[in-house]
C-alpha positions in Angstrom: -2.9 -12.4 -33.5 -0.5 -12.3 -30.8 -0.4 -10.9 -27.2 1.9 -9.2 -24.7 0.7 -10.3 -21.2 1.5 -9.3 -17.6 0.7 -11.4 -14.7 0.5 -11.0 -11.3 0.7 -13.0 -8.3 -2.5 -12.8 -5.8 -0.4 -14.0 -3.7 2.8 -11.8 -3.4 4.8 -9.2 -4.9 5.7 -11.3 -8.1 5.0 -10.3 -11.5 5.7 -12.3 -14.8 6.0 -11.0 -18.9 5.4 -13.0 -21.8 3.6 -13.2 -25.1 1.3 -16.0 -26.7 -1.5 -16.8 -29.2 -3.8 -17.5 -26.7 -3.5 -15.6 -23.3 -6.4 -17.7 -21.6 -5.0 -20.9 -22.4 -1.7 -19.4 -21.4 -2.7 -18.1 -18.1 -4.3 -21.6 -17.4 -0.8 -23.5 -18.1 0.5 -20.9 -15.2 -1.9 -22.0 -12.7 -2.0 -25.3 -13.1 1.9 -25.2 -12.4 2.7 -26.4 -15.6 5.2 -22.8 -15.8 8.6 -23.8 -14.3 9.3 -19.7 -13.4 5.7 -19.0 -12.0 4.5 -22.5 -10.5 5.5 -21.5 -7.0 3.7 -17.9 -7.0 0.1 -19.2 -8.1 -2.5 -18.1 -8.5 -1.5 -15.5 -11.6 -4.2 -12.9 -12.4 -3.6 -11.0 -15.8 -3.1 -6.8 -15.4 -1.9 -6.6 -18.2 -2.2 -7.5 -22.6 -0.9 -5.5 -25.7 -1.9 -7.2 -29.1 0.4 -7.7 -31.8 0.0 -9.1 -35.9 3.1 -11.1 -35.6 5.0 -13.4 -33.3 8.1 -11.2 -33.8 6.5 -8.1 -32.6 5.1 -9.4 -29.6 8.4 -11.4 -28.6 10.2 -8.1 -29.6 7.5 -5.7 -27.2 8.2 -8.5 -24.3 12.1 -8.1 -24.4 11.7 -4.2 -24.6 9.1 -4.8 -21.6 11.2 -7.1 -19.2 14.3 -5.0 -19.3 15.9 -1.1 -18.4 13.4 1.8 -20.4 10.5 -0.2 -21.2 10.3 -2.4 -17.3 10.6 1.0 -15.9 7.7 2.5 -18.0 5.8 -0.6 -17.6 6.3 -0.1 -13.9 5.4 3.6 -13.9 2.3 2.9 -16.1 1.2 -0.3 -13.7 1.4 1.3 -10.5 -0.2 4.5 -11.8 -3.1 1.8 -12.3 -2.6 0.6 -9.0 -1.4 -2.4 -10.5 1.9 -2.5 -9.7 
């Protein structure tokens, strides 16, 4: 299974959207400073996950959530839950 995940910085108003096979391992990589984009925003926590059968489906969903309509939907969805 592949996953699309959203991370939120515990120290500020920073969010990151990505996809992976292993969410726990990827979160550890983010929090250890191995990912350039997020290394200055640690610590990070997972606030949203979706599951997919294929990597290409997960990648398409990640790109959708990063842009336009998909990003507006994600922000609204997470704001209602008090996570954004």
